[in-house]
LUMMARKOL-997745 format. One record per residue: residue number from 1; residue in three letters; chain; y, z, x of N, C-alpha, C, O in turn. Coordinates in steps of 0.1 Angstrom, whole numbers, plus 2048, in hexadecimal, padded with zeros to 3 digits. Example, Ala and Ser with C-alpha at 12.3 -4.5 7.8 and 13.67 -1.06 7.14 Angstrom:
2
1,ALA,A,7C7,84E,884,7D3,84E,87B,7DF,84E,884,7DF,855,88E
2,SER,A,7EA,847,880,7F5,847,889,800,84F,881,80B,850,886
END
This chain:
74
1,MET,A,B33,893,9C0,B3F,89B,9C1,B47,8A6,9B6,B50,8AE,9B9
2,PHE,A,B41,8A5,9A9,B40,8AD,99D,B3D,8BE,9A9,B45,8C7,9AC
3,ALA,A,B34,8BC,9AC,B2B,8CB,9B3,B36,8CF,9C0,B3C,8D9,9C3
4,ASN,A,B36,8C6,9C5,B44,8CE,9D4,B4B,8D7,9C7,B49,8E2,9C2
5,ASP,A,B56,8CC,9C1,B5E,8D8,9B9,B59,8E4,9B4,B5C,8F0,9B7
6,ALA,A,B4D,8E0,9AC,B4E,8F1,9AB,B4A,8FE,9B4,B4A,90A,9B1
7,LYS,A,B47,8F2,9C5,B41,8FD,9C9,B4F,902,9CE,B50,90E,9D3
8,ASP,A,B59,8FB,9CE,B66,8FC,9D8,B69,909,9CD,B6B,914,9D3
9,LYS,A,B6A,90A,9C2,B6F,911,9B4,B68,91D,9B8,B6F,927,9BA
10,LEU,A,B5D,91D,9B9,B54,928,9BB,B5D,932,9CC,B63,93D,9CF
11,ALA,A,B5B,929,9D0,B5E,92E,9E3,B70,936,9E3,B76,93E,9EB
12,ALA,A,B76,92E,9D7,B82,935,9D3,B85,941,9CE,B8F,948,9D1
13,ALA,A,B7A,945,9C3,B79,94E,9B9,B79,95A,9BE,B7E,963,9B7
14,GLY,A,B76,95D,9C8,B78,96E,9CE,B86,96E,9D7,B8E,977,9D3
15,PRO,A,B89,969,9DF,B96,968,9E2,B9F,96B,9D4,BA3,976,9D2
16,PHE,A,BA0,962,9CE,BA8,960,9C2,BA9,970,9BA,BB3,978,9B8
17,ALA,A,B9A,970,9B6,B9D,97E,9B0,BA4,98B,9B6,BA9,995,9B0
18,THR,A,BA3,988,9C3,BA7,992,9CA,BBA,996,9CB,BC1,9A0,9CD
19,LEU,A,BBC,985,9C8,BC9,986,9CB,BCF,987,9BB,BD9,98D,9B8
20,ASP,A,BC6,97F,9B0,BCB,987,9A4,BCA,994,99B,BC2,997,993
21,ARG,A,BD4,999,9A0,BD0,9AA,99F,BD3,9AE,993,BD1,9BA,990
22,ASN,A,BD7,9A4,989,BD4,9A9,97C,BD1,9A4,973,BD5,9A6,968
23,GLY,A,BC7,99A,977,BBA,993,96F,BC0,990,964,BBC,994,959
24,ASP,A,BCB,986,966,BCF,97F,95D,BCA,96E,961,BCD,964,95B
25,ASN,A,BC3,96F,96C,BBC,960,973,BC8,95A,96F,BC9,953,965
26,ARG,A,BD1,95C,977,BDA,956,980,BE4,960,989,BEA,96B,986
27,ILE,A,BE4,955,998,BEF,95B,997,BFF,95A,99E,C03,951,9A6
28,SER,A,C08,967,999,C17,969,999,C1A,965,9A9,C12,964,9B2
29,ARG,A,C29,965,9A9,C2C,962,9B6,C2E,973,9B9,C30,976,9C5
30,SER,A,C2F,97E,9B1,C2D,98B,9B7,C1E,98E,9BB,C1E,992,9C7
31,GLU,A,C17,98C,9B8,C07,98A,9B6,C08,985,9C7,C04,98C,9D0
32,ALA,A,C0D,97B,9CA,C09,970,9D4,C15,978,9E1,C13,976,9ED
33,GLY,A,C1C,97C,9DD,C1F,986,9EA,C1A,991,9F2,C1F,998,9FB
34,PHE,A,C0C,990,9ED,C04,99D,9F2,BFE,993,9FD,BF9,999,A06
35,ASP,A,BFD,983,9FC,BFA,97C,A05,C02,974,A10,C07,96A,A0C
36,ARG,A,C02,977,A1D,C10,96E,A20,C0B,960,A1F,C15,959,A1E
37,LYS,A,C02,959,A1F,BFD,949,A23,C01,944,A15,C08,93A,A13
38,LEU,A,BF8,952,A06,C01,94C,9FC,C0F,948,9F5,C14,93F,9EE
39,SER,A,C11,952,9FA,C1D,957,9FB,C28,946,9FD,C2F,941,9F5
40,GLU,A,C24,942,A0C,C29,93A,A13,C29,929,A0B,C31,920,A0A
41,THR,A,C1D,92C,A08,C18,920,9FF,C1B,91D,9F0,C17,913,9E9
42,PHE,A,C21,928,9EC,C21,92A,9DB,C25,921,9D4,C20,920,9C8
43,VAL,A,C2E,919,9D9,C37,90F,9CE,C2E,8FE,9D0,C2D,8F3,9CA
44,GLU,A,C29,901,9DC,C21,8F2,9DE,C14,8F3,9D7,C10,8E9,9D1
45,LEU,A,C09,8FF,9D7,BFE,901,9CF,C00,902,9BF,BF7,8FD,9B9
46,ASP,A,C0C,906,9B8,C12,904,9A9,C12,8F6,9A8,C1D,8F2,9AB
47,ALA,A,C07,8EB,9A5,C08,8E3,9A6,C10,8E1,99A,C18,8D8,99C
48,ASP,A,C0F,8E7,98B,C17,8E3,980,C22,8EA,97F,C29,8EA,975
49,GLY,A,C27,8F3,98E,C31,8F9,988,C37,903,97F,C43,906,981
50,ASP,A,C2E,907,976,C2E,90F,96F,C2C,920,96F,C29,928,966
51,GLY,A,C2F,922,97F,C35,92F,986,C29,93B,98A,C2A,947,98D
52,PHE,A,C1A,931,986,C10,93C,987,C05,92D,995,C06,921,994
53,VAL,A,C00,933,99B,BF4,92F,9A2,BE6,932,999,BE0,93C,999
54,SER,A,BE2,925,990,BD8,926,98B,BC7,928,993,BC5,926,99F
55,ALA,A,BBE,92B,98B,BB0,92D,996,BB0,91B,99B,BB2,917,9A7
56,ALA,A,BAF,914,992,BAF,902,995,BB5,900,9A3,BAF,8FC,9AE
57,GLU,A,BC5,905,99F,BD0,902,9A9,BC8,90B,9B8,BC6,903,9C1
58,PHE,A,BC6,917,9BA,BC1,91C,9C0,BB7,914,9CA,BB8,910,9D5
59,ALA,A,BAC,912,9C1,B9E,90E,9C8,BA7,902,9D2,BA9,904,9DE
60,THR,A,BAD,8F6,9CC,BB3,8ED,9D0,BBC,8F3,9E0,BBB,8EE,9EB
61,GLY,A,BC3,8FC,9DD,BC6,8FF,9EA,BBE,903,9F4,BC2,901,A00
62,GLU,A,BB4,909,9F3,BA8,90E,9FB,BA4,902,9FE,BA6,8FD,A09
63,LYS,A,BA0,8FE,9F6,B95,8ED,9FB,BA6,8E6,A04,BA3,8DE,A0D
64,ASN,A,BAD,8E6,A03,BB4,8D9,A0C,BBA,8E3,A1A,BB9,8DE,A26
65,ARG,A,BBD,8EC,A19,BBC,8F5,A29,BB2,8FF,A29,BA7,900,A24
66,THR,A,BBD,909,A34,BB5,915,A36,BB5,91D,A29,BBE,91D,A20
67,PRO,A,BA9,924,A2A,BA7,92C,A1D,BB4,937,A19,BBB,938,A22
68,ILE,A,BB6,93B,A12,BC4,945,A10,BC2,953,A0D,BCB,95B,A0F
69,GLY,A,BB3,956,A08,BAC,963,A07,BAD,968,A12,BB0,974,A15
70,LYS,A,BAA,95B,A1D,BA1,965,A2D,BAF,972,A2E,BAC,97E,A31
71,LEU,A,BBB,96D,A2D,BC7,977,A34,BC8,982,A29,BD0,98B,A2B
72,THR,A,BC0,982,A1F,BBF,990,A17,BB4,998,A1B,BB1,9A3,A15
73,GLN,A,BAF,994,A23,B9C,99B,A28,BA3,9A3,A34,B9E,9AD,A37
74,GLN,A,BB1,99E,A3D,BB1,9AB,A47,BB8,9B1,A49,BB5,9BA,A51
END
């Protein structure tokens, strides 16, 4: 089970880094605006309600739905 979690986090790392434009290891609402799908699901992904999507929250989102970062590669 833990190995799968690590794989999910690694798979999400590339798209997360692309969306985290200022490199603070979290995606703000303004950064999310560069990806339509992330922008539309931002509140859902922000599980702790702090106004940012962390790498862990992003990885969970990637695991449970169509990969968000694929939209940024178009």
